[in-house]
N, CA and C atoms as a LAMMPS dump frame, in Angstrom:
ITEM: TIMESTEP
0
ITEM: NUMBER OF ATOMS
528
ITEM: BOX BOUNDS ff ff ff
-5.0000000000000000e+02 5.0000000000000000e+02
-5.0000000000000000e+02 5.0000000000000000e+02
-5.0000000000000000e+02 5.0000000000000000e+02
ITEM: ATOMS id mol type element x y z
1 1 1 N -276.855 433.473 468.15
2 1 2 C -277.222 433.285 466.609
3 1 3 C -277.48 432.188 466.239
4 2 1 N -278.296 431.034 466.279
5 2 2 C -277.815 429.858 465.46
6 2 3 C -278.169 429.99 464.535
7 3 1 N -278.218 429.279 463.301
8 3 2 C -278.146 429.502 462.063
9 3 3 C -279.212 428.886 461.492
10 4 1 N -280.586 428.556 462.77
11 4 2 C -282.045 428.794 462.201
12 4 3 C -282.411 430.407 462.775
13 5 1 N -282.468 430.931 463.441
14 5 2 C -282.203 432.047 463.847
15 5 3 C -281.754 433.535 462.603
16 6 1 N -280.631 432.844 462.424
17 6 2 C -279.627 433.352 461.025
18 6 3 C -280.726 433.265 459.911
19 7 1 N -280.805 432.421 459.304
20 7 2 C -281.525 431.553 458.42
21 7 3 C -283.424 432.47 458.141
22 8 1 N -283.736 432.385 459.446
23 8 2 C -284.806 433.157 459.662
24 8 3 C -285.168 434.972 459.461
25 9 1 N -283.714 435.727 460.264
26 9 2 C -283.413 437.08 459.711
27 9 3 C -283.126 437.769 458.678
28 10 1 N -282.683 436.716 458.157
29 10 2 C -281.692 436.899 456.518
30 10 3 C -282.53 436.253 455.477
31 11 1 N -283.91 435.642 455.731
32 11 2 C -284.531 435.458 454.49
33 11 3 C -285.472 436.388 453.678
34 12 1 N -284.87 436.646 452.661
35 12 2 C -284.434 437.726 451.673
36 12 3 C -286.106 437.692 450.975
37 13 1 N -286.894 436.667 450.948
38 13 2 C -288.17 436.852 450.64
39 13 3 C -289.282 437.219 451.371
40 14 1 N -289.595 437.452 452.764
41 14 2 C -290.016 437.544 453.274
42 14 3 C -290.758 439.302 453.359
43 15 1 N -291.633 439.654 453.102
44 15 2 C -291.754 441.064 452.885
45 15 3 C -291.649 441.253 454.648
46 16 1 N -291.431 442.509 454.305
47 16 2 C -290.562 443.322 455.585
48 16 3 C -290.784 444.982 455.789
49 17 1 N -290.948 445.235 456.783
50 17 2 C -290.336 446.673 456.668
51 17 3 C -289.288 447.674 457.023
52 18 1 N -288.611 447.919 455.887
53 18 2 C -287.104 448.217 456.268
54 18 3 C -286.59 449.686 456.397
55 19 1 N -286.43 450.144 457.743
56 19 2 C -286.124 450.997 457.415
57 19 3 C -284.667 451.735 457.296
58 20 1 N -284.102 452.348 456.847
59 20 2 C -282.629 452.392 456.475
60 20 3 C -281.603 452.802 457.498
61 21 1 N -282.249 453.29 458.465
62 21 2 C -281.334 453.393 460.113
63 21 3 C -281.333 451.977 460.868
64 22 1 N -281.952 451.186 460.429
65 22 2 C -282.19 449.848 461.235
66 22 3 C -280.967 449.403 461.774
67 23 1 N -280.962 449.021 462.811
68 23 2 C -279.753 448.105 463.907
69 23 3 C -280.624 447.429 464.431
70 24 1 N -281.936 446.341 464.188
71 24 2 C -282.091 445.37 464.881
72 24 3 C -283.267 444.678 463.939
73 25 1 N -282.918 443.685 463.488
74 25 2 C -284.204 442.427 463.046
75 25 3 C -285.174 441.864 463.674
76 26 1 N -286.308 442.111 463.6
77 26 2 C -287.531 441.528 464.643
78 26 3 C -288.612 440.36 463.465
79 27 1 N -288.444 438.837 463.613
80 27 2 C -289.521 438.371 462.917
81 27 3 C -290.56 438.552 463.4
82 28 1 N -291.601 438.653 462.608
83 28 2 C -293.09 438.521 463.529
84 28 3 C -293.692 437.604 463.01
85 29 1 N -293.955 436.035 463.735
86 29 2 C -295.043 435.579 463.276
87 29 3 C -296.427 435.774 463.72
88 30 1 N -297.551 436.013 463.352
89 30 2 C -298.789 436.481 463.201
90 30 3 C -299.763 435.594 462.679
91 31 1 N -300.847 435.498 462.775
92 31 2 C -302.499 435.451 462.689
93 31 3 C -303.416 436.113 462.244
94 32 1 N -303.664 436.716 461.544
95 32 2 C -304.535 437.56 461.403
96 32 3 C -305.999 437.466 462.511
97 33 1 N -306.109 435.922 462.506
98 33 2 C -307.846 436.007 463.456
99 33 3 C -307.496 435.693 464.286
100 34 1 N -306.176 435.617 464.79
101 34 2 C -305.189 435.803 466.488
102 34 3 C -305.92 436.685 467.707
103 35 1 N -306.907 436.431 468.455
104 35 2 C -306.755 438.053 468.931
105 35 3 C -305.832 438.749 469.576
106 36 1 N -305.008 437.919 470.217
107 36 2 C -303.265 438.182 471.161
108 36 3 C -302.577 439.168 469.869
109 37 1 N -302.819 438.663 469.135
110 37 2 C -301.936 439.079 467.636
111 37 3 C -301.962 440.505 467.608
112 38 1 N -303.897 440.885 467.101
113 38 2 C -303.998 441.95 466.585
114 38 3 C -303.843 443.035 468.022
115 39 1 N -304.164 442.431 469.406
116 39 2 C -303.816 443.322 470.434
117 39 3 C -302.26 444.013 470.233
118 40 1 N -301.413 442.753 469.81
119 40 2 C -299.998 443.199 470.117
120 40 3 C -299.879 444.132 469.093
121 41 1 N -300.087 443.787 468.004
122 41 2 C -299.666 444.774 466.391
123 41 3 C -300.122 446.116 467.258
124 42 1 N -301.072 446.386 468.054
125 42 2 C -301.493 447.668 468.562
126 42 3 C -300.053 448.397 469.049
127 43 1 N -299.827 447.151 469.919
128 43 2 C -298.579 447.464 470.734
129 43 3 C -297.276 447.769 470.138
130 44 1 N -296.579 447.023 469.196
131 44 2 C -296.191 446.903 468.286
132 44 3 C -295.84 447.877 467.522
133 45 1 N -297.319 448.71 466.693
134 45 2 C -297.26 449.78 466.213
135 45 3 C -295.987 451.012 467.053
136 46 1 N -297.156 451.278 468.174
137 46 2 C -296.955 452.362 469.311
138 46 3 C -295.252 452.273 469.317
139 47 1 N -294.739 450.948 469.817
140 47 2 C -293.366 450.986 469.697
141 47 3 C -292.746 451.277 468.149
142 48 1 N -292.818 451.335 468.129
143 48 2 C -291.649 451.335 466.549
144 48 3 C -292.14 453.129 466.02
145 49 1 N -293.348 453.678 466.672
146 49 2 C -293.403 454.932 466.129
147 49 3 C -292.299 455.327 467.264
148 50 1 N -291.666 455.158 468.042
149 50 2 C -290.94 455.437 469.202
150 50 3 C -289.265 455.317 468.819
151 51 1 N -289.6 453.964 468.447
152 51 2 C -288.252 453.224 467.49
153 51 3 C -287.975 453.134 466.059
154 52 1 N -287.541 454.185 465.195
155 52 2 C -287.509 454.026 463.735
156 52 3 C -286.97 453.506 463.628
157 53 1 N -285.777 452.44 464.464
158 53 2 C -284.306 451.889 463.786
159 53 3 C -284.514 450.063 463.931
160 54 1 N -286.282 449.549 463.385
161 54 2 C -285.859 448.123 463.382
162 54 3 C -286.513 447.634 462.479
163 55 1 N -285.991 446.663 461.857
164 55 2 C -286.654 446.451 460.896
165 55 3 C -287.449 444.861 460.961
166 56 1 N -288.493 444.713 460.29
167 56 2 C -289.655 444.131 460.647
168 56 3 C -289.923 443.204 459.127
169 57 1 N -289.777 441.837 459.464
170 57 2 C -289.832 440.609 458.583
171 57 3 C -291.545 440.297 459.435
172 58 1 N -292.094 440.028 458.569
173 58 2 C -293.585 439.407 458.326
174 58 3 C -294.093 437.905 458.129
175 59 1 N -294.143 437.28 459.322
176 59 2 C -293.911 435.913 459.38
177 59 3 C -295.91 435.285 459.136
178 60 1 N -296.038 435.489 458.165
179 60 2 C -297.388 434.83 458.376
180 60 3 C -297.636 433.464 458.07
181 61 1 N -298.195 432.719 459.564
182 61 2 C -298.478 431.73 459.874
183 61 3 C -300 431.666 460.358
184 62 1 N -300.713 431.177 459.032
185 62 2 C -301.922 431 459.825
186 62 3 C -302.629 429.143 459.914
187 63 1 N -302.87 429.707 461.834
188 63 2 C -302.869 428.437 462.478
189 63 3 C -304.258 428.159 462.38
190 64 1 N -305.153 429.35 462.655
191 64 2 C -306.357 429.245 462.901
192 64 3 C -307.589 428.511 461.497
193 65 1 N -307.139 428.185 460.542
194 65 2 C -308.304 427.771 459.732
195 65 3 C -308.171 428.452 458.698
196 66 1 N -309.077 428.119 457.788
197 66 2 C -308.958 428.871 456.295
198 66 3 C -309.005 429.91 455.989
199 67 1 N -309.896 430.902 456.858
200 67 2 C -309.817 432.633 456.896
201 67 3 C -308.559 433.356 456.85
202 68 1 N -307.801 432.416 457.556
203 68 2 C -306.656 432.482 458.288
204 68 3 C -305.205 432.645 457.259
205 69 1 N -305.987 431.635 456.573
206 69 2 C -304.734 431.32 455.376
207 69 3 C -305.011 431.635 454.192
208 70 1 N -306.643 432.513 453.679
209 70 2 C -306.976 433.509 452.657
210 70 3 C -306.116 434.42 453.193
211 71 1 N -306.901 434.914 454.25
212 71 2 C -306.045 436.505 454.891
213 71 3 C -304.412 436.631 454.76
214 72 1 N -303.788 435.342 454.714
215 72 2 C -302.508 435.504 454.661
216 72 3 C -302.165 435.545 452.923
217 73 1 N -302.674 434.771 452.753
218 73 2 C -302.154 434.843 450.904
219 73 3 C -302.333 435.874 450.415
220 74 1 N -303.645 436.961 450.784
221 74 2 C -303.776 437.817 450.676
222 74 3 C -302.538 438.953 450.656
223 75 1 N -302.498 438.882 452.108
224 75 2 C -301.818 440.043 452.493
225 75 3 C -299.725 439.566 451.722
226 76 1 N -299.824 438.404 451.721
227 76 2 C -298.495 438.272 450.601
228 76 3 C -298.263 438.554 449.686
229 77 1 N -300.008 438.487 448.578
230 77 2 C -299.871 439.076 447.244
231 77 3 C -300.13 440.076 447.812
232 78 1 N -299.974 440.96 448.366
233 78 2 C -300.105 442.545 448.404
234 78 3 C -298.832 443.435 448.231
235 79 1 N -298.115 442.215 448.658
236 79 2 C -296.624 443.088 448.451
237 79 3 C -296.156 442.9 447.219
238 80 1 N -296.979 442.801 446.227
239 80 2 C -296.776 443.063 444.924
240 80 3 C -296.744 444.001 444.866
241 81 1 N -297.488 444.58 445.347
242 81 2 C -298.359 446.023 445.123
243 81 3 C -297.362 447.058 445.851
244 82 1 N -296.496 446.945 446.86
245 82 2 C -295.599 447.608 447.804
246 82 3 C -296.585 448.017 449.32
247 83 1 N -297.926 447.047 449.137
248 83 2 C -298.791 447.528 449.959
249 83 3 C -299.066 446.378 451.452
250 84 1 N -297.564 445.531 451.177
251 84 2 C -298.281 444.88 452.674
252 84 3 C -297.821 445.232 453.681
253 85 1 N -297.439 446.266 454.176
254 85 2 C -297.257 446.506 455.659
255 85 3 C -299.102 447.007 456.126
256 86 1 N -299.078 448.085 454.774
257 86 2 C -300.665 448.774 455.202
258 86 3 C -301.499 447.638 455.756
259 87 1 N -301.48 446.503 454.542
260 87 2 C -302.579 445.861 454.172
261 87 3 C -302.648 444.722 455.758
262 88 1 N -301.785 444.149 455.772
263 88 2 C -301.588 443.937 457.013
264 88 3 C -301.47 444.443 458.124
265 89 1 N -301.4 445.682 458.451
266 89 2 C -302.402 446.757 459.517
267 89 3 C -303.828 446.68 459.439
268 90 1 N -304.301 447.094 458.148
269 90 2 C -305.605 447.133 458.477
270 90 3 C -306.392 445.621 458.417
271 91 1 N -305.429 444.619 457.969
272 91 2 C -306.46 443.001 458.696
273 91 3 C -306.631 443.201 460.188
274 92 1 N -304.747 443.267 460.821
275 92 2 C -305.248 443.012 462.059
276 92 3 C -306.051 444.243 462.93
277 93 1 N -306.329 445.045 462.351
278 93 2 C -307.468 446.466 462.811
279 93 3 C -308.613 445.562 462.661
280 94 1 N -308.975 445.03 461.817
281 94 2 C -310.403 444.449 461.458
282 94 3 C -310.928 443.827 462.693
283 95 1 N -311.972 443.897 462.837
284 95 2 C -312.867 443.321 464.076
285 95 3 C -313.515 442.267 463.603
286 96 1 N -313.061 440.769 464.167
287 96 2 C -314.278 439.37 464.302
288 96 3 C -313.926 438.996 462.73
289 97 1 N -314.438 438.197 462.354
290 97 2 C -314.064 437.329 460.87
291 97 3 C -313.448 437.846 459.659
292 98 1 N -312.563 437.245 459.294
293 98 2 C -312.181 438.101 458.265
294 98 3 C -312.883 437.278 456.867
295 99 1 N -313.89 437.024 456.585
296 99 2 C -314.789 436.92 455.565
297 99 3 C -314.311 437.352 454.319
298 100 1 N -314.82 437.401 453.336
299 100 2 C -314.264 438.058 452.102
300 100 3 C -314.965 439.616 452.189
301 101 1 N -316.075 440.137 452.202
302 101 2 C -316.279 441.204 452.462
303 101 3 C -315.575 442.222 453.945
304 102 1 N -315.051 441.678 454.441
305 102 2 C -313.917 442.25 456.091
306 102 3 C -312.852 442.456 455.112
307 103 1 N -312.111 441.426 454.248
308 103 2 C -310.868 441.292 453.304
309 103 3 C -311.216 442.844 452.171
310 104 1 N -311.961 442.449 451.582
311 104 2 C -312.082 443.74 450.536
312 104 3 C -311.824 445.378 451.454
313 105 1 N -312.767 444.685 452.884
314 105 2 C -312.223 446.492 452.943
315 105 3 C -311.322 446.802 453.272
316 106 1 N -310.706 445.911 454.387
317 106 2 C -309.193 446.207 454.823
318 106 3 C -307.872 446.465 453.385
319 107 1 N -308.534 445.745 452.01
320 107 2 C -307.759 445.854 451.134
321 107 3 C -308.023 447.581 451.046
322 108 1 N -309.455 447.998 450.932
323 108 2 C -309.454 449.232 450.234
324 108 3 C -309.304 450.547 451.137
325 109 1 N -309.238 449.757 452.437
326 109 2 C -308.407 450.869 453.606
327 109 3 C -307.063 450.866 453.258
328 110 1 N -306.572 449.845 453.124
329 110 2 C -304.92 449.668 452.641
330 110 3 C -304.405 450.454 451.514
331 111 1 N -305.462 450.876 450.436
332 111 2 C -304.953 451.1 448.931
333 111 3 C -304.534 449.728 447.983
334 112 1 N -304.965 449.077 448.455
335 112 2 C -304.618 448.102 447.425
336 112 3 C -305.712 447.737 446.821
337 113 1 N -305.038 447.469 445.124
338 113 2 C -306.015 447.687 444.473
339 113 3 C -306.704 446.175 444.076
340 114 1 N -308.142 445.737 444.492
341 114 2 C -308.582 444.035 444.806
342 114 3 C -308.194 443.41 443.563
343 115 1 N -308.799 443.797 442.33
344 115 2 C -308.744 442.814 441.348
345 115 3 C -307.271 442.547 441.363
346 116 1 N -306.067 443.303 441.347
347 116 2 C -304.79 442.894 441.061
348 116 3 C -304.431 441.734 442.385
349 117 1 N -304.837 442.42 443.251
350 117 2 C -304.595 441.412 444.402
351 117 3 C -305.107 440.201 444.383
352 118 1 N -306.301 439.786 443.962
353 118 2 C -306.22 438.582 443.566
354 118 3 C -305.649 437.937 442.149
355 119 1 N -305.393 438.456 441.266
356 119 2 C -304.647 438.144 440.455
357 119 3 C -303.052 437.818 440.589
358 120 1 N -302.643 438.617 441.4
359 120 2 C -301.276 438.253 441.99
360 120 3 C -301.518 436.938 442.744
361 121 1 N -302.44 436.823 444.072
362 121 2 C -302.443 435.862 444.978
363 121 3 C -302.553 434.229 443.789
364 122 1 N -303.239 434.266 442.609
365 122 2 C -303.027 433.395 441.529
366 122 3 C -302.055 432.94 440.942
367 123 1 N -301.613 434.308 440.589
368 123 2 C -300.066 433.819 439.945
369 123 3 C -298.78 433.22 440.484
370 124 1 N -298.935 434.323 441.468
371 124 2 C -297.692 433.569 443.039
372 124 3 C -298.13 432.532 443.592
373 125 1 N -299.428 431.5 443.693
374 125 2 C -299.484 430.707 444.117
375 125 3 C -298.72 429.823 444.759
376 126 1 N -297.903 429.22 443.774
377 126 2 C -296.34 428.357 444.06
378 126 3 C -295.452 428.922 445.203
379 127 1 N -295.086 430.759 444.655
380 127 2 C -294.404 430.855 445.879
381 127 3 C -294.677 431.508 447.167
382 128 1 N -296.203 431.441 446.96
383 128 2 C -296.976 431.968 448.363
384 128 3 C -296.959 430.549 449.266
385 129 1 N -297.541 429.611 448.76
386 129 2 C -297.42 428.225 449.256
387 129 3 C -296.253 427.893 450.151
388 130 1 N -294.736 428.264 448.936
389 130 2 C -293.36 427.953 449.729
390 130 3 C -292.971 428.67 450.955
391 131 1 N -293.529 429.977 450.545
392 131 2 C -293.47 431.061 451.799
393 131 3 C -294.421 430.509 453.293
394 132 1 N -295.165 430.294 452.811
395 132 2 C -296.077 429.693 453.981
396 132 3 C -295.839 428.404 454.678
397 133 1 N -295.263 427.416 453.824
398 133 2 C -294.77 426.243 454.187
399 133 3 C -293.297 426.868 455.306
400 134 1 N -292.459 427.681 454.454
401 134 2 C -290.962 428.242 455.522
402 134 3 C -291.183 428.658 456.524
403 135 1 N -292.236 429.885 456.682
404 135 2 C -292.911 430.53 457.644
405 135 3 C -292.897 429.411 458.728
406 136 1 N -294.05 428.016 458.476
407 136 2 C -294.095 427.522 459.358
408 136 3 C -293.459 426.76 459.666
409 137 1 N -292.185 426.191 458.89
410 137 2 C -290.85 425.347 459.855
411 137 3 C -289.556 425.957 460.179
412 138 1 N -290.141 427.276 459.91
413 138 2 C -289.558 428.047 460.483
414 138 3 C -290.26 428.071 462.254
415 139 1 N -291.342 428.322 462.527
416 139 2 C -291.886 428.496 463.803
417 139 3 C -291.62 427.28 464.193
418 140 1 N -292.22 426.734 463.782
419 140 2 C -291.762 425.265 464.573
420 140 3 C -289.957 425.059 464.707
421 141 1 N -288.894 425.317 463.918
422 141 2 C -287.948 425.169 464.282
423 141 3 C -287.487 426.315 465.279
424 142 1 N -288.531 427.227 465.75
425 142 2 C -288.071 427.941 466.597
426 142 3 C -288.86 427.232 468.483
427 143 1 N -289.838 426.577 468.015
428 143 2 C -290.257 426.242 469.018
429 143 3 C -291.389 426.648 469.124
430 144 1 N -291.853 427.88 468.765
431 144 2 C -293.184 428.536 468.969
432 144 3 C -294.642 427.392 469.123
433 145 1 N -295.169 427.689 469.88
434 145 2 C -296.646 426.853 470.339
435 145 3 C -297.486 427.258 469.151
436 146 1 N -297.829 428.553 469.042
437 146 2 C -298.98 429.298 468.255
438 146 3 C -298.558 430.578 468.348
439 147 1 N -299.451 431.575 467.669
440 147 2 C -298.952 433.106 467.65
441 147 3 C -299.538 433.644 468.962
442 148 1 N -299.618 434.48 468.562
443 148 2 C -298.145 435.487 468.337
444 148 3 C -296.473 434.923 468.738
445 149 1 N -295.831 434.893 467.955
446 149 2 C -294.433 434.865 468.463
447 149 3 C -293.437 435.826 467.512
448 150 1 N -292.544 436.139 468.602
449 150 2 C -291.641 437.355 467.891
450 150 3 C -290.265 436.954 468.409
451 151 1 N -289.086 437.596 466.563
452 151 2 C -287.714 437.026 467.287
453 151 3 C -287.409 437.998 467.303
454 152 1 N -286.67 438.986 468.31
455 152 2 C -286.262 440.24 468.531
456 152 3 C -285 439.962 467.936
457 153 1 N -283.928 439.857 467.449
458 153 2 C -282.319 439.97 467.241
459 153 3 C -282.317 438.183 467.81
460 154 1 N -281.639 437.922 468.657
461 154 2 C -281.58 436.168 468.997
462 154 3 C -282.593 436.199 470.043
463 155 1 N -283.437 437.064 470.487
464 155 2 C -284.403 436.931 471.472
465 155 3 C -285.751 436.518 470.978
466 156 1 N -286.054 435.452 471.662
467 156 2 C -287.436 434.641 471.224
468 156 3 C -288.502 435.671 472.899
469 157 1 N -289.727 435.985 471.687
470 157 2 C -291.122 436.05 472.811
471 157 3 C -292.366 435.355 472.391
472 158 1 N -292.863 434.895 473.463
473 158 2 C -294.137 434.359 472.592
474 158 3 C -294.991 434.906 473.245
475 159 1 N -296.159 435.308 472.609
476 159 2 C -297.344 435.365 473.031
477 159 3 C -297.727 437.151 473.156
478 160 1 N -298.881 437.441 473.539
479 160 2 C -299.342 438.833 473.814
480 160 3 C -298.444 439.534 474.39
481 161 1 N -297.809 440.758 473.878
482 161 2 C -297.087 441.57 474.175
483 161 3 C -297.704 443.466 474.339
484 162 1 N -297.27 444.368 475.188
485 162 2 C -297.597 445.454 475.828
486 162 3 C -296.496 445.892 474.874
487 163 1 N -296.709 447.706 474.71
488 163 2 C -295.706 448.722 473.815
489 163 3 C -294.669 448.59 474.913
490 164 1 N -294.877 448.586 476.384
491 164 2 C -293.795 448.955 477.314
492 164 3 C -292.811 447.341 477.003
493 165 1 N -293.412 446.531 476.994
494 165 2 C -292.893 445.31 476.385
495 165 3 C -291.917 445.189 475.436
496 166 1 N -292.641 445.397 474.32
497 166 2 C -291.67 445.31 473.089
498 166 3 C -290.34 446.544 473.22
499 167 1 N -290.282 447.559 473.966
500 167 2 C -289.509 448.64 474.029
501 167 3 C -288.464 448.141 474.775
502 168 1 N -288.889 446.906 476.03
503 168 2 C -287.945 446.624 476.834
504 168 3 C -286.926 445.384 475.923
505 169 1 N -287.595 444.284 475.3
506 169 2 C -286.955 444.052 474.079
507 169 3 C -286.353 444.071 473.277
508 170 1 N -286.757 445.059 472.623
509 170 2 C -285.757 446.087 471.913
510 170 3 C -284.351 446.2 472.716
511 171 1 N -284.454 446.739 473.409
512 171 2 C -283.192 447.436 474.633
513 171 3 C -282.426 445.953 474.655
514 172 1 N -282.97 444.963 475.22
515 172 2 C -282.185 444.079 475.854
516 172 3 C -282.027 442.714 474.409
517 173 1 N -282.42 442.845 473.115
518 173 2 C -281.937 442.276 472.263
519 173 3 C -280.485 442.952 471.691
520 174 1 N -280.527 444.423 471.801
521 174 2 C -279.692 445.571 471.033
522 174 3 C -278.027 445.241 472.346
523 175 1 N -278.558 444.889 472.988
524 175 2 C -277.407 444.247 474.171
525 175 3 C -276.604 443.398 474.227
526 176 1 N -277.319 442.091 473.184
527 176 2 C -277.044 440.685 473.639
528 176 3 C -276.009 440.745 472.301
């Protein structure tokens, strides 16, 4: 557990899924336009359905361009409505490019109030800028070359993962 790893896993401003019985913390570096991230998200959700003791820190790292950044900004703003995780999942399940219509549909599926979301994204622009910059710095500090990347306790894993891969990584991280 280096200071960099500790700083990432202890980041208080990161949107999170925080079950009270969590005994393992995982930082998830993803981009909503990343095909491997989308596939891995489904595998992660299946692994988490079996293991309800994992705290997830969502580290939006929009490396695929303008549409990725817009989606990340809206996802972070959705945390104001306590709907980050459902919106994150809806974005990850949206096929194709995330244009404005796709973003609105994902928000609707997640129960996010679109007008409030846009307002929160504008009002919180400075905070969102700082969080996205910190996520990028943290990803680079870990040596990540792209998305997806997973810091599971002290264990760093890069690239697309399967459900079995996540379960194995959870067990391995708990043993360290």
